[in-house]
N, C-alpha and C positions, 0 to 999 in steps of 0.2 A: 179829783186827781188823787192817786194813791200816795201815801207817805212812803218815800224810798226807804227810810230806816225801818218802818214797820214791815215792809216787804222783805228786807234783809233778815229780820228776826224770824219771820214766818218760814223762810227758806233755809234757816239754820237747823230746823227740826230734824231733817233727814240725817245730817251729820251728827247732831247732838246724840241721837240714839246710839250710833256707833261709838262715839267718844265716851259717853257716860258708861257704857258697858265694856269699853276697851276691846272692841271687836272690829274686824273687817271681814264680814261673812260673804266674801265674793271670790274666794280662792277657786282656781281651776285645776283640774287634774293634769299635772305635768309629768306623770310617770313615763309617758311616751311623748317626748318633745316633738318628734317628727309628726306624730298624729295631731298634736295640738296646733302645730304650724299649718298643717293641711286644713284644719277647720277654719283657721283665720284666713288662709289663702282663698278658700271657697267663699267666705263672706266677702272679701275684697273683690273677687272675681265677679260675684253677683252684682256688686255696686259699680262695676266697670273700672275698678282701680287696679291697674297692672303694676307689678313691682317697679317698672321704670318710671311710673308716675310719682312714686314715693321717693325713689332714689334721687338725692340731691335737692329735695324740696324742703321747705320750712314747714314743720308740723307742730301743732299744739293739740294736746289731748286733755280734756277736762274729765275728771273723775276716773282716773286709772285704777281705783280700788287698791289692790295689792300688787299691781304691776304685771300680773300673769299675761294678760293680752298684749301689753306693751312690748313684750319680748319679740313678738313677730314684727311689729312695726319697726322697732329698732334694728332688726336683722335686715331690713330693706335699705338701710344706710341713708336716711334723710340727712340733709345738710345740717339741720338743727332739729332738736326734738325736745319740746317743753311739755312737762306734765304738771297739771294743776290739780291738787287734791286738798279737800278741806278736813278730812279725818286724819288726825295726827298719827294714829296707828297705821293707816293706809300709806301715809307719807313715808314713815319709817320702813314699812315692808316693801314699798315700791323701790326705794333707794337700795335696800338690801338685795332685792331680786335682780335689779339691773346690774349691780356690782358683781353679784355672784355669777352672772352669765356674761360678764365682761362687755357690757354694752357701753360703748363710748359715745360722747357727745350729747348725753341726755342731761337735762336739767329738771329737777323735781322741785316744785314750788308749793309751799304750804299756804293756801289761801282759800277762803270761801269764794265761790264763783262770782257773786255780785261785788265782792271787794277787789277782784283782780283787775288791774289796769296796766296797760302798756301801749305805747305808740306804735309798736310793731304790728304788722298785719301778715298773715300766714297763708301759704299756698293751700294747706289742708287744715281744717279745724274739725276735730273729732270729739263728739260728746256721746258716749255710749253708756246707757243704763243709768243716767244721772239727772235727767230733767223730768221725765214723768214721775209722778208720786211726790213731787214737791208741792208745797202749799200754793205757790203761784208759778207754775212751770213756764207760762208764757213770758213772764218777766225775765226769767233766766234765759230762755230761748233768745229773746231779743238781745240781751247783753252779750251772750257768747257768739251770736252770729255776726256781731260787729267786728270781730277779729279776723275775718276772712278778707283776703285781697280781692279786688275786682277780678273776675274770671276764675277765682279760686273755688275750692270745693268745701262745702260745709256738710258734715254728716252727723245726724243725730238719731237716736232711737226714739221710737214712739210706742205708746201702749194704748190701745183702744178697748172699749168695754166689750166688744165682740170677742176679741182674742183673749181677753182677761176673764170672761164669764166663768170658766171652769175654776179659776183661782179665786174669783169673788166668792163662789160657793164654798171653796175650801177655807177661805178666811172665816166664814160663818160657822164652820165646824167648831172653832174655838168657843164661840158664843153659845152654841147649842149644847156642847159637851161640858163647858166650864162657865155656866152663867154667872158664877160668883167671881170670876176672874182668876188670876194667878199672882203669886207673890214674887216670882223671880223667873228669869229666862229658863233656868234649869227645870223649874217646876212645869213651866209651859211645855218645854221639850219632852219631859217625861210623859205628859198627858197626850201630846200630839204624835209622838213617834209611832206608837202602835196603831194609830188611826190613819196616818198618811204615808208611812214608809213604803207600804206595798204599792201605793199609787205612783210614787216616784220611780219605782223599779220598772214600771210600764213605760216610762218616758225614754225613748230611744235617744242615744247620744248625750245623756245626762253627764255633765262633767263637773258638777259641784257636789259637795257632800250633802247628805240628807239634812243634817243639823243646820248647816249654813242656809239651805233653802228655807227651812221652816222658820228660822229666826228672821231672815230677811223678808220673806214673803207673807208670813202669817203672824208672827209675834210682833213685828215692827208696827207701831201704831200708824195707820194710814187713814183714819177716819176723818181727818181734817185736810186731806190731800186731794189732788186732782190728777186724773189721767191726762194724756196729751196724744191725740190721734193724728194721723196723717192729714186729714182735713183741717185740724186745728193749726198744724205747722204751715200748710200751704196758705191758709187765710192770713196768718200772722206775718209771713215773709214774702208774699207774692209780689210786692212792689220792688223788692231788692233781689229776689232770687227766682230762678227757674228750676223746676224739678229735673233732675238728671237721671237718677236710677233709684231702685228700691230693692230691698231683700226682705221677704221673697219678691221675686219679679212678678208684677201683674200688669205692667203698662205696655200696651201695644199701640204704636202710632203708625197707621197705614197711609199717612199723607205723603205725597211726593215731596222730596226735600226741596225742590225748586219753588214750591209754593209756601214754604215755611219762612216767611219774611215779614218785615214790619216791626213796629215798636213792641207789640205784644204778639209773640209767635205761638201762643196757645199751649205751651208745654204744661203749664199748671192746670189748665182746663181739661186737657186730655188725661192727665194723671188723676184728677179728681173724679172724672166720670168713670175711668177704669176702676178706681177704688170702689165706688159704690156698686159696680157691676160684679165685683169679686169678693166683697168683704165677708161673705159666708165662709170662704176658705180660711179665714183667720180663726174661725170658731173651733175647728176640729182638725188637728194636724194629721190625722190618720187618713184623711180623704182629700181628693181634689174634685171640687164641684164645678159644674159648667157655669158660664157666665149667667147672671140673672138680671132682671129688670132693675134699673136704678131706684125705682120707687120701693121695691122690696128691700134693697140694700139700705136705703135711708130709714125705712121703718125698723129694720133689724138694728141699725145703729142706735136709733132712738130708744127702743125697748131695753137694749143692753146698757145704755147710758143710765137709764132709770134704775137698773139693778145695782149699779155702782153707787148711785146716790142713796138708795134705800139701805144698802149694806152699811154705808158710812153712818147713817142715822141709827141703825141698830147698834153698831159698835160704839156709838156715842151715848148709848143708854136708852134709846127710844124703843123699848121692846114691843110697843104697839104696832111697829112697822113690820113685824114678822109676817103677818097675813098679807100685807102688800107685796112682800118679796115672794111668797108662795104663789100669789096670783100672777105676778110678773113671769115667774118661771113657767107656770102653766101656759101663759100666752105665748112666750118665746118658743116653747116646745111645739105648740099648735102651729105657729107661723112657719117653722122650718120642717115640720114632720114629713111633708110630701117629697121634699128634696134631700133631707138629711135625717132619715128615720132612726139610724143608730144613735146619732147625737141627741135627738129628741127623747129617746128612751133613757139615755144616760142622765139627761136633765131631770126627767120625772123621778128616776130612782134617787138621785141626789136630793131632790126636794123632799121626798118622803122620808129619807134618812134624817134630814135636818128636823123635820116635823116630829120625828120620834126621839129627838135628843141625841142623834149621832151615836148610837150604841156601838161599842167596840165589838160586841158579839155578833153584829149583823153581817151576814155575807152579802157583799155587793158584787154584782155580776157585770155591771156596765160602767158605773161611775169611775172606778179606779183607772180604767183604760183611757178615759176621755181627758184630753188636754187641748187647750187652744194653742195657737202659734206664738204665744207670748209677745215679746217685743218685736217690732219691725224696725228696719233701718231705712232712712230716707237720705239720699244724697242730692244736694242742691248746688247749683252754680251761681255765684254772685254775679249779677248783671254789671257790665261795665258802665261807667258813668256816662 
């Protein structure tokens, strides 16, 4: 059995990086608030969350960052809105953000997730961008999911190794170009801006600053952390929750509703099978691929999960693992080449660039344009007792 206090210490690392550097690198572009709200409304719509579902509901959000995304939720007029944030800078900025936009009825709580306790249960529990990349994400998932009322909605973001492969490779740019490391965030930024800025300009809809993204996604130490995929979440919560919706949407349930009865109505099984028939779509946001065999999806998931593990070992100092990474990238490119040739070529170009030390003078024709679909959102309904 794991030591609860040890688990808490491990999962403080994410917030400690922000607090030690006095940063909250998660700001969103609010120069056009209407456009920002449309982005959030599109997300909620994809998850089947209409404005009337939030209006008058009790809502708790874990990890609001600096409060930018919370503005939209607050605008829907929930009856109560509690925001729990562990980063003291994030707490301050969230309070200021909500006050500046005159959001009423919001309560911001400074607490680490595993330390938060209340007897209250909520209609909607929202955990966006704050569970994956923790040292023990499933322990946090289990804790936060307990705050949902029966028949209430729990929404969390997930990050799998397929969608994260392009960023796994970009993390390794730091190790290839700066094998001796860096002394400060600013030094790391100076090195990485010319290497990665042009990549981010290819990412449509980018609403974070380049520096914030580099700090949060590349310079933040993640080598002792874990991803958390949709299959991980379903496996962890299937006794208490049924899958409701996802963003992006990939679940099609063609069963006749009159046949969906019994103790286990199969929502989780349907979602899991659909996931493995579509997970190639998470690898490259530029394309929509046809459904593939589940066996292909499981092999793809496994190979990409290995790439994350090898990346973590390289960033922990095991430079002998570089060849294993290059072999994995070669195998992944070969696996997908017949169905995703553009992505396969981008992987090969990125691999060769890393092998050559990621020179800033190299002209890259395919890798900068390639991005995965990043994090996914999974909405689940808590089963009634």
